[in-house]
C-alpha positions as CSV (number, residue, x, y, z in Angstrom):
1,M,16.5,18.2,-32.2
2,T,14.2,18.4,-35.5
3,E,11.3,20.7,-35.7
4,A,9.0,17.6,-35.7
5,Q,10.6,16.2,-32.7
6,A,10.2,19.4,-31.0
7,H,6.6,19.7,-31.9
8,D,5.7,16.2,-30.9
9,Q,7.6,16.8,-27.3
10,S,5.8,19.9,-26.8
11,M,2.3,18.1,-27.7
12,S,3.3,15.3,-25.1
13,T,4.1,17.9,-22.4
14,A,0.8,19.8,-23.1
15,L,-1.0,16.2,-22.8
16,I,0.7,15.4,-19.6
17,R,-0.3,18.9,-18.1
18,S,-3.9,18.5,-19.2
19,E,-4.1,15.0,-17.9
20,A,-2.8,16.4,-14.7
21,R,-5.5,19.2,-14.4
22,L,-8.2,16.7,-14.9
23,L,-6.8,14.4,-12.4
24,V,-6.5,16.7,-9.5
25,P,-10.2,17.5,-9.2
26,A,-11.1,13.7,-9.5
27,L,-8.8,12.6,-6.8
28,M,-10.2,15.5,-4.6
29,F,-13.8,14.7,-5.5
30,I,-13.4,11.0,-4.7
31,A,-11.8,11.7,-1.5
32,L,-14.4,14.1,-0.5
33,V,-17.4,11.8,-1.4
34,V,-16.1,8.8,0.4
35,A,-15.5,11.0,3.3
36,A,-18.8,12.7,3.3
37,V,-20.9,9.3,2.6
38,A,-19.3,7.5,5.6
39,S,-20.3,10.5,8.0
40,L,-23.9,10.6,6.6
41,G,-24.8,8.3,9.8
42,T,-24.1,11.1,12.3
43,P,-27.0,13.5,11.6
44,L,-29.5,10.6,10.8
45,I,-29.2,8.6,13.7
46,T,-32.5,9.8,15.2
47,S,-34.4,9.5,12.0
48,V,-33.1,5.8,11.8
49,A,-34.3,5.1,15.2
50,T,-37.9,6.4,14.3
51,T,-38.0,4.9,10.9
52,F,-36.9,1.4,11.7
53,H,-38.5,1.4,15.2
54,V,-34.9,0.6,16.9
55,S,-33.5,2.1,20.0
56,L,-31.1,5.0,19.7
57,D,-28.0,2.7,20.6
58,S,-28.8,0.3,17.7
59,A,-29.4,3.4,15.3
60,Q,-25.8,4.4,16.5
61,W,-24.3,1.4,14.7
62,T,-25.3,3.0,11.3
63,L,-22.3,5.5,12.0
64,T,-20.0,3.1,13.9
65,I,-20.3,0.3,11.5
66,S,-19.1,2.5,8.7
67,L,-15.8,3.5,10.9
68,L,-15.3,-0.1,11.5
69,S,-15.3,-1.4,8.2
70,G,-13.3,1.6,6.9
71,A,-10.4,1.0,9.7
72,V,-10.4,-2.8,8.7
73,A,-10.4,-2.2,5.0
74,T,-7.8,0.9,5.0
75,P,-4.6,-1.3,5.3
76,V,-5.8,-3.7,3.0
77,L,-6.7,-1.4,0.3
78,G,-3.2,0.3,0.9
79,R,-1.2,-2.8,0.2
80,L,-3.3,-3.4,-2.9
81,G,-3.0,0.1,-3.9
82,A,0.8,-0.2,-4.0
83,G,0.7,-3.1,-6.4
84,P,-0.2,-3.4,-10.2
85,H,-3.6,-3.4,-9.8
86,R,-4.3,0.0,-8.3
87,R,-6.8,1.0,-10.6
88,A,-8.9,-2.1,-10.5
89,T,-8.8,-1.9,-6.7
90,I,-10.0,1.5,-6.8
91,L,-13.0,0.7,-9.1
92,A,-13.6,-2.5,-7.2
93,T,-13.8,-0.6,-4.2
94,L,-16.1,2.3,-5.4
95,A,-18.4,-0.3,-6.8
96,V,-18.7,-1.9,-3.3
97,V,-19.8,1.7,-1.9
98,V,-22.2,2.3,-4.8
99,V,-23.8,-1.2,-3.9
100,G,-23.8,-0.2,-0.4
101,S,-25.3,3.2,-1.0
102,A,-28.1,1.4,-3.2
103,L,-28.9,-0.9,0.3
104,T,-29.4,2.1,2.3
105,V,-32.0,3.6,-0.1
106,L,-34.1,0.5,-0.9
107,P,-37.1,-0.3,1.7
108,L,-35.1,-3.1,3.2
109,P,-35.0,-4.3,6.9
110,F,-32.7,-2.6,9.6
111,A,-29.8,-5.3,9.2
112,W,-29.5,-4.5,5.5
113,L,-29.1,-0.7,6.3
114,L,-26.1,-1.9,8.2
115,V,-24.7,-4.0,5.6
116,G,-25.0,-1.1,3.1
117,R,-23.4,1.5,5.9
118,A,-20.6,-1.0,6.3
119,A,-19.8,-1.5,2.6
120,Q,-20.0,2.7,2.3
121,G,-17.5,2.8,4.9
122,V,-15.0,0.6,2.9
123,G,-14.6,3.6,0.9
124,L,-12.7,5.4,3.6
125,G,-9.7,3.2,2.7
126,L,-9.6,5.2,-0.9
127,T,-8.0,8.2,0.4
128,A,-4.4,6.6,0.9
129,L,-4.8,5.5,-2.8
130,M,-5.6,8.7,-4.0
131,M,-2.4,10.2,-2.3
132,G,-0.4,7.4,-4.1
133,V,-1.9,8.3,-7.5
134,A,-1.0,11.9,-6.9
135,R,2.6,10.9,-6.1
136,D,3.1,8.8,-9.1
137,H,1.6,10.9,-11.6
138,L,2.0,14.3,-10.7
139,P,4.8,16.4,-11.1
140,E,6.5,16.5,-7.5
141,E,5.8,20.2,-6.9
142,R,2.2,19.7,-7.6
143,S,1.5,16.4,-6.1
144,A,3.0,17.9,-2.5
145,A,-0.1,20.2,-2.5
146,T,-2.4,17.8,-4.0
147,I,-1.7,15.3,-1.4
148,A,-2.2,17.8,1.2
149,L,-5.6,19.1,0.0
150,I,-6.6,15.2,-0.3
151,S,-5.8,14.7,3.5
152,V,-8.0,17.9,4.2
153,V,-10.9,17.3,2.2
154,S,-11.1,13.8,3.7
155,I,-11.8,15.4,7.2
156,I,-13.9,18.5,6.0
157,G,-16.2,15.9,4.0
158,A,-17.9,15.6,7.3
159,G,-18.7,19.4,7.4
160,V,-20.0,18.9,3.9
161,G,-22.1,15.9,4.4
162,Y,-23.6,16.5,7.6
163,P,-25.8,19.7,6.9
164,L,-27.2,18.4,3.5
165,A,-28.1,15.0,4.7
166,A,-30.0,16.6,7.6
167,L,-31.9,18.9,5.3
168,L,-32.9,16.2,3.2
169,A,-33.8,13.9,6.1
170,E,-35.9,17.2,7.4
171,F,-37.7,17.7,4.0
172,G,-37.8,14.3,2.1
173,G,-37.2,11.7,5.0
174,L,-34.4,9.2,5.6
175,R,-34.4,7.4,2.0
176,A,-33.9,11.0,0.4
177,A,-31.0,11.7,2.6
178,Y,-29.3,8.2,1.7
179,G,-30.2,8.8,-1.9
180,L,-27.9,11.6,-1.8
181,G,-25.0,9.2,-1.1
182,L,-26.0,7.0,-3.9
183,L,-26.0,9.5,-6.3
184,V,-22.4,11.1,-5.6
185,T,-20.8,7.8,-5.1
186,A,-22.3,6.7,-8.6
187,I,-20.8,9.9,-10.0
188,A,-17.4,9.0,-8.1
189,F,-17.4,5.6,-9.9
190,V,-17.7,7.1,-13.1
191,T,-15.1,9.7,-12.5
192,A,-12.7,7.2,-11.3
193,W,-13.4,5.1,-14.2
194,R,-12.5,7.9,-16.8
195,S,-9.5,9.3,-14.9
196,M,-7.6,6.9,-12.7
197,P,-4.5,5.9,-14.4
198,A,-2.7,2.6,-14.2
199,A,-0.2,2.1,-11.7
200,P,3.8,2.3,-12.8
201,E,5.4,-0.7,-14.1
202,G,7.4,-3.1,-12.0
203,R,5.1,-2.8,-8.8
204,S,4.1,-5.8,-6.9
205,A,2.1,-6.3,-4.1
206,H,1.0,-9.1,-2.1
207,V,-1.5,-9.3,0.8
208,N,-0.8,-11.3,4.0
209,V,-4.3,-12.6,4.3
210,A,-3.6,-14.2,7.8
211,G,-2.1,-10.9,9.2
212,A,-5.1,-8.8,7.6
213,L,-7.3,-11.0,9.7
214,V,-5.5,-10.8,12.9
215,L,-5.4,-6.9,12.4
216,A,-8.8,-6.9,11.6
217,G,-9.7,-8.7,14.8
218,G,-7.6,-6.3,17.0
219,L,-8.8,-3.2,15.4
220,L,-12.6,-4.3,15.4
221,L,-12.0,-4.9,19.2
222,V,-10.3,-1.6,19.9
223,L,-13.0,0.5,18.2
224,F,-15.8,-1.8,19.7
225,L,-14.4,-1.0,23.2
226,A,-14.1,2.8,22.2
227,G,-17.5,3.1,21.0
228,E,-19.3,0.9,23.4
229,R,-19.1,3.3,26.7
230,S,-21.7,1.5,28.7
231,L,-19.9,-1.9,28.5
232,W,-17.2,-0.3,30.8
233,S,-19.5,0.9,33.2
234,R,-22.0,-2.1,33.3
235,H,-19.6,-5.0,32.4
236,L,-16.1,-4.1,33.5
237,A,-14.8,-7.6,33.4
238,V,-15.9,-8.2,29.9
239,A,-14.5,-4.9,28.7
240,V,-11.0,-5.4,30.4
241,T,-11.0,-9.3,28.9
242,L,-11.8,-7.8,25.3
243,A,-9.2,-5.1,25.8
244,V,-6.6,-7.7,26.6
245,A,-7.5,-9.7,23.7
246,A,-7.4,-6.5,21.4
247,V,-3.7,-6.1,22.7
248,L,-2.6,-9.8,22.1
249,L,-4.2,-9.7,18.7
250,L,-2.1,-6.5,17.7
251,C,1.1,-7.8,19.3
252,V,0.8,-11.1,17.4
253,W,0.3,-9.0,14.2
254,T,3.2,-7.0,14.8
255,V,5.6,-10.3,15.1
256,S,4.1,-11.9,12.2
257,E,4.7,-8.6,10.4
258,L,8.3,-8.6,11.3
259,R,8.7,-12.0,10.1
260,T,6.7,-12.4,6.8
261,T,8.3,-11.4,3.4
262,T,5.2,-9.8,2.4
263,P,4.0,-7.7,5.2
264,L,0.6,-5.9,5.2
265,I,2.5,-2.7,6.5
266,D,6.1,-2.2,6.6
267,V,6.4,-2.2,10.5
268,R,10.1,-1.3,10.3
269,A,9.5,1.8,8.4
270,V,6.6,2.7,10.8
271,R,9.2,2.5,13.6
272,H,11.5,5.4,12.1
273,P,11.4,8.4,14.4
274,A,9.8,10.6,11.8
275,V,6.9,8.0,10.9
276,A,6.3,6.9,14.5
277,G,6.5,10.3,15.8
278,A,3.9,11.8,13.0
279,N,1.5,8.7,14.1
280,I,1.8,9.4,17.6
281,A,1.0,13.1,17.0
282,M,-1.9,12.1,14.8
283,F,-3.3,9.5,17.5
284,V,-3.3,12.0,20.3
285,G,-4.2,15.1,18.1
286,G,-6.9,13.2,16.3
287,S,-8.5,12.4,19.9
288,G,-8.7,16.0,20.7
289,M,-9.5,17.1,17.3
290,Y,-12.8,15.1,17.1
291,L,-13.6,15.7,20.8
292,L,-14.1,19.3,20.3
293,L,-16.2,18.7,17.0
294,T,-18.6,16.7,18.9
295,L,-18.4,18.8,22.2
296,I,-19.4,21.7,20.1
297,T,-22.2,20.2,17.8
298,R,-23.7,18.5,21.0
299,Y,-23.7,21.6,22.9
300,A,-25.5,23.5,20.1
301,Q,-28.3,21.2,20.3
302,T,-28.9,20.9,23.8
303,P,-32.3,22.8,24.6
304,N,-32.5,26.0,26.6
305,S,-34.2,24.1,29.2
306,A,-30.9,22.2,30.3
307,G,-29.7,25.7,31.4
308,Y,-27.5,26.3,28.5
309,G,-27.3,25.3,25.0
310,F,-29.1,26.9,22.0
311,G,-31.7,23.8,20.9
312,L,-30.7,24.0,17.1
313,T,-32.2,21.5,14.6
314,T,-30.1,18.7,13.1
315,F,-30.1,20.6,10.2
316,V,-29.2,24.4,11.7
317,A,-26.6,22.6,13.8
318,G,-25.0,21.1,10.7
319,L,-24.6,24.7,9.5
320,V,-22.4,25.3,12.5
321,L,-19.7,23.0,10.8
322,I,-19.7,25.5,7.8
323,P,-16.8,27.5,9.6
324,F,-15.3,24.4,10.2
325,S,-14.9,23.3,6.5
326,V,-14.2,26.5,5.0
327,L,-11.3,27.6,7.3
328,G,-10.2,24.0,7.1
329,F,-10.1,24.1,3.3
330,V,-8.2,27.5,3.5
331,A,-5.8,26.2,5.9
332,G,-5.3,23.3,3.5
333,K,-4.6,25.6,0.5
334,L,-2.1,27.7,2.7
335,T,-0.2,24.9,4.1
336,P,1.9,23.8,1.2
337,R,3.2,27.1,0.7
338,V,4.0,27.6,4.5
339,R,5.8,24.2,4.3
340,E,8.3,25.7,1.9
341,R,9.5,27.9,4.7
342,I,8.6,25.9,7.8
343,D,9.5,22.3,8.6
344,G,6.8,20.0,8.5
345,P,7.0,18.8,12.3
346,L,6.9,22.5,13.3
347,L,3.7,23.1,11.3
348,L,2.2,19.9,13.0
349,A,3.1,21.6,16.4
350,G,1.9,25.2,15.4
351,S,-1.4,23.6,14.0
352,A,-1.9,21.5,17.3
353,A,-1.5,24.8,19.4
354,I,-4.2,26.5,17.2
355,V,-6.7,23.4,18.0
356,G,-5.7,23.8,21.6
357,G,-6.8,27.6,21.3
358,G,-10.1,26.4,20.1
359,F,-10.5,24.3,23.0
360,A,-9.7,27.2,25.1
361,L,-12.2,29.4,23.4
362,F,-15.1,26.8,23.9
363,A,-13.8,26.5,27.5
364,T,-14.2,29.9,28.3
365,A,-16.7,31.6,26.0
366,R,-19.9,29.9,24.6
367,S,-22.5,32.1,25.8
368,N,-23.6,32.9,22.3
369,L,-23.7,31.0,19.0
370,A,-21.2,33.4,17.4
371,E,-18.8,32.1,20.0
372,L,-19.5,28.9,19.0
373,L,-18.8,29.8,15.5
374,V,-15.6,31.2,16.4
375,A,-14.3,27.9,18.2
376,M,-15.4,25.8,15.2
377,G,-13.6,28.1,12.8
378,V,-10.4,28.1,14.7
379,L,-10.8,24.2,14.9
380,G,-11.3,23.9,11.2
381,F,-8.1,26.1,10.5
382,G,-6.0,24.1,13.1
383,V,-7.4,20.7,11.7
384,G,-6.8,21.9,8.1
385,S,-3.2,22.8,8.6
386,F,-2.4,19.7,10.3
387,S,-4.1,17.3,8.3
388,A,-2.3,19.1,5.4
389,A,1.1,19.1,6.9
390,M,1.0,15.5,8.2
391,P,1.5,13.5,4.8
392,G,4.6,15.4,4.1
393,V,6.4,14.6,7.2
394,I,5.5,11.0,6.5
395,L,6.2,10.7,2.8
396,A,9.5,12.6,3.0
397,V,10.9,9.0,4.3
398,T,8.9,6.8,2.2
399,P,9.6,5.3,-0.8
400,K,7.1,6.2,-3.7
401,S,5.8,2.8,-4.0
402,E,4.7,2.6,-0.4
403,T,2.7,6.0,-0.3
404,S,-0.6,4.1,-0.3
405,S,0.6,1.7,2.6
406,A,2.2,4.3,4.8
407,M,-0.7,6.6,4.5
408,S,-3.2,3.9,5.3
409,F,-1.7,3.1,8.3
410,N,-1.9,6.8,9.1
411,Y,-5.5,6.8,8.7
412,V,-6.2,3.6,10.9
413,V,-4.2,5.5,13.7
414,R,-6.6,8.5,12.9
415,S,-9.6,6.4,13.1
416,V,-8.7,4.8,16.4
417,G,-7.9,8.5,17.7
418,Y,-11.2,9.8,16.7
419,S,-12.7,7.0,18.1
420,L,-11.2,7.4,21.6
421,G,-11.8,11.0,21.3
422,S,-15.3,10.5,21.0
423,A,-15.4,7.9,24.1
424,I,-13.6,10.3,26.2
425,G,-16.0,13.1,25.4
426,G,-18.9,10.9,26.0
427,L,-17.3,9.8,29.4
428,V,-16.6,12.9,30.8
429,L,-20.3,14.0,29.9
430,A,-21.8,11.0,31.4
431,A,-20.0,11.4,34.5
432,G,-21.1,15.1,34.8
433,T,-24.8,14.0,34.4
434,A,-26.8,14.0,37.6
435,T,-28.8,11.0,38.5
436,G,-32.4,11.5,37.0
437,R,-31.1,14.2,34.5
438,L,-31.2,13.7,30.7
439,F,-28.5,16.3,29.9
440,P,-24.8,16.9,31.7
441,N,-24.2,20.2,33.9
442,D,-22.5,22.8,31.9
443,D,-19.1,22.6,34.0
444,A,-19.0,18.9,32.4
445,Y,-18.1,20.7,28.9
446,T,-15.6,22.7,30.6
447,T,-13.9,19.7,31.8
448,A,-14.0,18.1,28.6
449,A,-12.6,20.9,27.1
450,L,-9.5,21.3,29.3
451,V,-9.0,17.4,28.6
452,G,-8.8,18.6,25.2
453,V,-6.3,21.3,25.9
454,A,-4.1,18.6,27.6
455,A,-4.5,16.4,24.7
456,M,-3.3,19.2,22.2
457,A,-0.6,20.3,24.6
458,I,0.8,16.5,24.4
459,T,0.5,16.8,20.7
460,T,2.3,20.1,20.3
461,M,5.2,18.7,22.4
462,A,5.3,15.3,20.6
463,S,5.7,17.3,17.1
464,L,8.4,19.7,18.6
465,A,10.4,16.6,19.8
466,L,10.0,15.2,16.1
467,A,11.3,18.6,14.8
468,R,14.2,18.4,17.0
469,R,15.1,14.6,16.0
470,R,14.7,15.1,12.3
471,S,17.8,15.6,10.2
472,P,17.6,17.4,7.2
473,E,20.9,16.1,5.7
474,T,20.0,12.2,5.4
475,N,17.0,10.0,4.7
476,P,17.5,7.4,7.2
477,I,15.1,4.8,5.2
478,T,16.6,3.0,2.5
479,A,14.3,4.1,-0.4
480,P,14.5,3.9,-4.4
481,V,15.5,6.9,-6.4
482,G,12.9,9.5,-6.5
483,V,11.9,9.7,-2.8
484,P,12.2,13.3,-1.4
485,G,15.1,13.7,0.4
486,Q,17.3,11.9,-2.1
487,G,18.4,14.9,-4.1
488,R,16.7,14.1,-7.2
489,S,13.1,14.5,-8.8
490,S,10.6,12.0,-7.6
491,R,9.4,11.3,-11.2
492,T,12.8,9.5,-11.8
493,G,11.9,6.0,-10.7
494,S,9.3,3.8,-8.8
């Protein structure tokens, strides 16, 4: 090699490293923004009800509709992100989120606010695409750590957005809080425009439109039934009918995915023991994690007149989430290093046990605010570790070209788990609320916490079972060269 060639190669390597340094913060920032913006509905429900003169149940839809649109959009974006037009898909999706953010700020009727929140929720589907970009364009050792952090920030985004939105709403009103969403989504769009690389050559992705519509219908019914708890108590026959319809739609979708040559999600790959086990753990674990998060924040805001609680304002209650976010991020940074010594499923089991410990703390010690902060910190560390370990378990047996699609399915499972956890918490607390009383009995929180302990015990056992089934010598999914587990660098082919 001549001196000139060596110099050119050195310059090329330096350029690649420089681009990688810029790409990593861009990926994390976009994942954080879409998660934080989607969670803006949580602290603003009361403000929406008073500003638009609607009921609290109607105002609740500003949160529910973003979760619904995110769950429906995620698998479609995951399939598009697996193709040659990933950069265009990312930019178009962020453009939709920016437009939706503008609708939440403009002085328009309540219906337009819901449209804007639905558009903001579409951005939740970008998290899996950020992982696909990291896996394609970063060195193998760097991509694993980056994917783990993307997974973590997509969860702790709620802890970042909650107190900021509550503070702005308290001092500047509802439009100021939503204005924060418009500002950060616009910055995210510019960031993506400047930093997102094109997908590797040779990719193809066809969206099965009919399958997408059937899946969307099934998911909408599932999440609607999980969110509308009063439907089960007041109109049981209607709820059961909708539940049966949801099951039938999802069964029809599964059959159609197995028969089509262009599946929205590779169902055969999802049935692989490692992927199926990880998704089961995500579903049950997600239910428990979101249950504890809602229990602690609701308990903190309950006035002392109920015989317990601390009567915190929305903003101060949002600050309770700081230990959750900080320790979640710390766990996300530590997990890739621990992953070098401990197998992924064992990490999932340990993380689920930590979250179970958070439930146990809340069940037995919540007499002062410091105890709530400790429980929230334990929850954050467990959730951060669990979220950081999850992508590695799935992607170890997934082709690089299917990264976005595989992780998008996992995020749909997570969304359904979160909705179920919220519904279970609401049902337990409602059952513990005496007739004529506004707040549940203190014992209802203990009962809900014990339900969470059981959920995390199931998650721990499922993860341990997955660890026993895994075989490190072979990779059961036929994947192209470059998939972890094939004995060659993941940068050698896509």
